C-alpha positions in Angstrom: 187.7 -167.1 -172.0 183.8 -167.7 -171.7 182.8 -164.1 -172.3 182.2 -164.6 -176.2 179.3 -164.0 -178.1 178.8 -166.4 -181.1 176.2 -166.4 -183.9 173.9 -169.4 -185.0 172.5 -169.3 -188.1 170.7 -172.6 -188.0 173.4 -174.6 -190.1 177.3 -174.5 -190.4 179.3 -175.8 -193.4 182.2 -177.8 -192.2 184.8 -180.0 -194.3 182.2 -180.0 -197.2 179.0 -181.0 -194.8 176.1 -178.8 -194.1 175.6 -179.5 -190.2 172.5 -178.4 -188.6 171.2 -177.0 -185.4 168.5 -178.5 -183.5 167.0 -175.0 -184.3 166.8 -175.2 -188.2 166.0 -171.3 -188.1 168.9 -170.3 -186.1 169.3 -169.1 -182.3 170.8 -165.8 -183.4 173.5 -164.6 -181.3 174.6 -166.6 -177.9 176.7 -166.4 -175.3 178.4 -169.4 -174.1 176.3 -169.9 -171.3 173.1 -169.5 -173.7 174.6 -172.0 -176.0 174.5 -174.8 -173.2 171.4 -173.6 -172.0 169.4 -174.0 -175.6 171.8 -177.1 -176.8 173.2 -174.9 -179.7 174.9 -177.2 -182.2 176.4 -174.3 -184.3 177.8 -172.6 -181.2 179.2 -175.9 -179.8 181.0 -176.5 -183.7 182.4 -173.0 -183.4 183.8 -173.6 -180.1 185.5 -176.6 -180.9 186.8 -175.1 -183.9 188.5 -172.3 -181.8 189.8 -175.2 -179.4 191.3 -177.1 -182.1 191.4 -180.7 -182.9 194.4 -181.4 -180.9 193.2 -179.9 -177.7 189.6 -181.5 -178.1 191.2 -185.1 -178.2 193.3 -184.1 -175.3 190.5 -183.3 -173.0 188.5 -186.4 -174.2 191.4 -188.3 -173.0 191.5 -186.3 -169.7 187.9 -186.9 -169.1 188.5 -190.7 -169.7 186.8 -191.3 -173.0 188.0 -194.3 -174.8 189.7 -195.8 -171.4 188.4 -198.4 -168.8 187.2 -197.0 -165.9 188.0 -199.9 -163.7 184.7 -200.3 -162.3 184.0 -203.1 -160.1 182.0 -205.0 -162.6 182.8 -207.8 -164.8 183.4 -207.4 -168.4 183.9 -203.6 -169.0 184.3 -203.2 -172.5 187.3 -201.6 -174.6 186.1 -198.3 -176.2 189.7 -197.1 -177.3 188.4 -197.7 -180.9 185.4 -195.5 -180.3 187.0 -192.3 -180.4 189.0 -190.2 -182.8 192.7 -189.9 -182.2 194.0 -186.3 -182.5 195.6 -187.4 -185.8 192.4 -188.3 -187.1 190.2 -185.3 -185.6 189.4 -183.9 -189.3 187.2 -180.6 -189.1 183.8 -182.4 -189.6 184.7 -185.3 -187.1 185.3 -182.3 -184.5 182.4 -180.5 -185.5 180.0 -183.4 -184.9 181.8 -184.6 -181.7 181.4 -181.0 -180.3 177.9 -181.6 -179.8 178.1 -185.5 -178.9 177.6 -187.3 -182.1 180.1 -189.2 -184.1 181.8 -191.0 -181.0 180.5 -193.4 -178.5 181.2 -193.9 -174.7 179.8 -195.9 -171.9 177.3 -194.6 -169.4 180.0 -195.2 -166.7 182.7 -193.3 -168.7 180.2 -190.2 -169.0 178.9 -190.3 -165.4 182.5 -190.3 -164.3 183.6 -187.6 -166.4 180.7 -185.5 -165.5 181.1 -185.9 -161.8 184.5 -184.7 -162.0 183.2 -181.6 -163.9 180.8 -180.7 -161.2 182.8 -181.5 -158.0 185.7 -179.3 -158.4 187.4 -181.1 -161.2 188.3 -184.3 -159.2 187.9 -187.6 -161.2 187.5 -190.6 -159.0 187.5 -194.3 -159.8 183.9 -195.3 -160.0 182.5 -198.3 -157.6 179.5 -199.9 -157.3 180.3 -201.5 -153.9 180.9 -199.0 -151.0 181.2 -201.5 -148.4 181.7 -205.4 -147.5 180.1 -206.6 -144.3 180.1 -210.2 -142.6 176.7 -211.8 -142.0 176.8 -210.0 -138.3 177.2 -206.5 -140.1 180.7 -206.3 -139.2 182.6 -204.0 -141.8 185.3 -206.3 -143.7 186.3 -203.8 -146.1 185.7 -200.0 -147.1 185.9 -199.2 -150.7 187.3 -195.7 -150.1 187.2 -193.0 -153.1 190.4 -193.3 -155.2 191.2 -189.8 -156.5 192.8 -190.7 -160.0 193.5 -187.4 -161.2 192.7 -183.5 -161.8 190.5 -182.7 -165.1 189.6 -179.1 -164.7 190.1 -176.3 -162.0 187.6 -175.6 -159.3 186.8 -172.2 -161.0 185.9 -174.0 -163.9 183.9 -176.4 -162.2 181.8 -173.6 -160.6 181.2 -171.8 -163.9 180.2 -174.9 -165.5 177.7 -175.7 -162.7 176.0 -172.1 -162.9 175.7 -172.9 -166.9 173.7 -176.0 -166.1 171.6 -174.5 -163.1 170.4 -171.7 -165.8 169.6 -174.9 -168.3 167.1 -176.0 -165.5 165.7 -172.6 -164.8 165.8 -171.2 -168.4 166.9 -173.8 -170.8 166.1 -177.4 -172.2 166.0 -178.9 -168.7 163.1 -176.9 -167.3 160.7 -179.6 -167.6 162.6 -181.9 -165.1 162.7 -179.5 -162.3 161.6 -180.4 -158.9 160.0 -178.4 -156.6 162.2 -177.5 -153.7 165.6 -178.5 -155.2 168.5 -176.5 -156.8 169.3 -178.7 -159.8 171.8 -178.2 -162.6 171.7 -180.2 -165.7 172.4 -181.0 -169.5 170.2 -182.4 -171.8 171.5 -184.4 -175.3 169.3 -185.4 -178.4 171.9 -187.5 -180.6 170.8 -188.9 -183.9 171.9 -192.7 -184.6 173.5 -193.9 -188.0 172.2 -193.7 -190.4 171.4 -190.1 -189.8 168.1 -190.4 -192.0 166.6 -193.3 -190.0 164.9 -191.1 -187.4 166.3 -192.9 -184.8 167.5 -191.0 -181.7 169.2 -191.6 -178.1 167.9 -189.0 -175.8 169.8 -188.0 -172.6 169.8 -186.1 -169.2 172.4 -185.5 -166.6 171.1 -183.8 -163.6 172.8 -183.1 -160.5 172.0 -181.4 -156.7 172.3 -179.3 -155.0 174.3 -176.9 -157.6 176.6 -175.2 -155.1 177.6 -178.7 -153.4 176.7 -181.6 -155.6 175.2 -184.8 -153.5 173.9 -186.7 -156.3 174.1 -187.4 -159.7 171.3 -188.8 -162.0 171.8 -190.0 -165.5 168.8 -190.8 -167.7 169.0 -192.3 -171.4 166.1 -193.3 -173.5 167.6 -195.2 -176.5 165.1 -194.9 -179.4 161.8 -193.8 -177.7 158.8 -196.1 -179.0 157.2 -193.1 -180.4 157.0 -191.6 -184.3 158.9 -188.3 -183.5 161.9 -189.5 -181.3 163.8 -186.3 -181.1 161.7 -184.7 -178.4 163.5 -184.1 -175.3 160.4 -184.2 -173.2 160.2 -187.7 -172.8 163.6 -188.1 -171.0 163.2 -184.8 -168.9 159.9 -186.1 -167.7 161.3 -189.5 -166.7 164.4 -187.9 -165.1 161.8 -185.6 -163.2 160.0 -188.5 -162.1 163.0 -190.5 -160.8 164.5 -187.1 -159.2 161.1 -186.6 -157.3 161.2 -189.7 -155.7 165.2 -190.2 -155.2 165.8 -187.2 -153.5 163.6 -187.3 -150.7 164.8 -190.8 -149.9 168.5 -189.9 -150.3 167.8 -186.8 -148.1 169.2 -184.7 -150.5 169.8 -181.2 -149.2 166.8 -178.8 -150.4 167.4 -175.3 -151.8 167.3 -172.3 -149.2 163.5 -170.9 -149.4 163.6 -167.3 -149.9 161.2 -164.9 -147.8 159.5 -161.6 -148.6 159.0 -159.0 -146.5 
């Protein structure tokens, strides 16, 4: 129900595998909010086990993973074989899926799913083209938003936005903060197969303003050209630079400045 406190000892044995947290020494007891803020693998695994493989697979489907988004671009890949169906969701698969490894998706799938999670639970068909005009600027066609389904409730969406606001103020997203804006975000650091290769995919998904999102920024660095790839600062620094330029250009609403008496 969101009020749980769960223990992270740095590693969890699941299905005969020792699966580590990003913090090898363990985070100790964490609330659900803190586990998102700190990107704790162990708490994510515990939550997924409580949810169960069938429910986890159901929500992957609800959020559109493994399905085409029908975006207006040619050659969208069929990703149905890149996620585990419920009947194949073994405990170890469920554990690694819980913190974003051992399955694949496209950036468009992830952005569309994430947008629904922060906009009140409304999953829209993604589009590149907003409007078609003739050579004189007359509108030929508007690409109006197409609402496909409801993913989560408004209440759950609001809760997730608050989790991700704290990720930016106190958690793994702090380095991406842009002064003057109220941003929520989630960072990601995924090992690539084989796990011993040292190759990683770093990601950052941020949005602003938190209470009424206007823009979503998704940044990925695939195998940073450095010796130690598992350093989220590479992607948070890049995301901050992008948002610093994009937010004023897009006229994104700034945070209300508080005054002291």
